[in-house]
C-alpha positions in Angstrom: -19.0 -3.2 5.0 -15.6 -1.7 4.0 -12.6 -3.4 4.6 -9.8 -2.2 7.1 -6.9 0.3 6.1 -4.3 -1.3 4.9 -0.7 -2.0 7.0 2.1 -0.6 5.4 3.1 -4.3 4.8 -0.2 -4.7 3.2 0.2 -2.0 0.5 3.4 -3.7 -0.2 1.6 -7.0 -0.5 -1.1 -5.0 -2.8 1.5 -3.5 -5.0 3.1 -6.9 -5.6 -0.1 -8.6 -6.4 -0.9 -6.1 -8.7 2.5 -5.7 -10.6 2.7 -9.3 -11.0 -1.1 -9.5 -12.4 -0.5 -6.5 -14.8 2.8 -7.9 -16.1 1.4 -11.6 -16.5 -1.2 -9.8 -18.8 1.3 -8.1 -21.2 3.1 -11.7 -21.4 -0.2 -13.3 -22.2 -0.8 -10.4 -25.0 2.7 -10.7 -26.3 2.6 -14.8 -26.2 -0.9 -13.9 -28.4 0.7 -11.9 -30.5 3.8 -13.4 -31.1 2.2 -17.0 -31.3 -1.5 -16.6 -32.3 -1.0 -13.5 -34.7 2.7 -14.5 -36.0 3.9 -11.3 -34.9 6.3 -9.3 -33.5 8.9 -11.1 -30.2 9.1 -8.0 -28.6 6.2 -8.3 -26.5 7.1 -11.4 -25.5 11.1 -10.1 -24.8 9.7 -7.2 -22.9 7.0 -8.6 -20.5 9.2 -11.7 -20.3 12.0 -9.8 -18.7 9.3 -7.5 -16.3 7.2 -10.7 -15.3 10.2 -12.8 -14.3 11.5 -9.3 -11.9 7.9 -8.8 -10.7 7.4 -12.6 -10.0 10.2 -12.3 -7.8 9.6 -9.5 -6.4 6.1 -10.9 -5.6 7.6 -13.8 -3.6 10.0 -12.1 -1.7 7.0 -9.6 -0.6 5.0 -12.2 0.1 7.5 -13.7 2.7 8.3 -10.4 4.0 4.2 -9.6 4.4 3.6 -13.1 5.9 6.3 -13.1 8.7 5.3 -9.3 9.7 1.2 -9.8 9.2 1.5 -13.3 11.1 -0.3 -14.9 8.7 -0.9 -18.6 9.0 0.9 -21.3 7.2 -1.9 -22.1 4.9 -2.4 -18.7 3.9 1.3 -17.7 3.0 1.2 -21.3 0.9 -1.5 -19.7 -0.8 -0.2 -16.6 -1.6 2.7 -18.1 -2.9 1.1 -20.6 -5.0 -1.5 -18.0 -6.5 1.8 -16.8 -8.2 2.0 -19.4 -10.6 -1.5 -19.4 -12.7 -1.9 -16.5 -14.4 -4.0 -13.6 -13.0 -4.5 -15.3 -9.6 -2.9 -12.7 -7.3 -5.2 -9.8 -8.0 -8.4 -11.7 -7.1 -6.2 -13.2 -4.0 -5.3 -9.8 -2.8 -8.6 -8.8 -2.9 -10.0 -11.3 -0.6 -6.7 -10.9 1.8 -7.7 -7.2 1.7 -11.4 -8.0 2.5 -10.8 -10.8 5.3 -8.3 -8.6 7.0 -4.9 -10.6 6.4 -3.3 -6.9 4.9 -4.8 -4.9 8.0 -3.2 -7.1 10.8 -0.8 -5.4 13.3 3.1 -5.7 12.3 5.6 -7.7 14.6 8.1 -5.0 15.9 6.3 -1.7 14.4 4.3 0.8 16.6 0.9 1.2 15.3 
């Protein structure tokens, strides 16, 4: 069974979740190189900044999408908490996609 097509705001949340996960991965690799291999700090410097921006983008997108797609409070809270541990936003996005939480009618928009 295929997941329903994503709404415009569902696509925004999916992009934010994936970008947040990618920058987390870059930051973790950068930390491994810096602290595990006693290597360069460039990865932490670069991905720390990118991940900071991606984290803020994800939080803003989560609030916007949660309001537009009428998520229940538990779903909004879960999406916000998913940004804290590394790489949790990606499986959450996949679950929200499969469950139709990214495909619901949007408030104030003609579908």
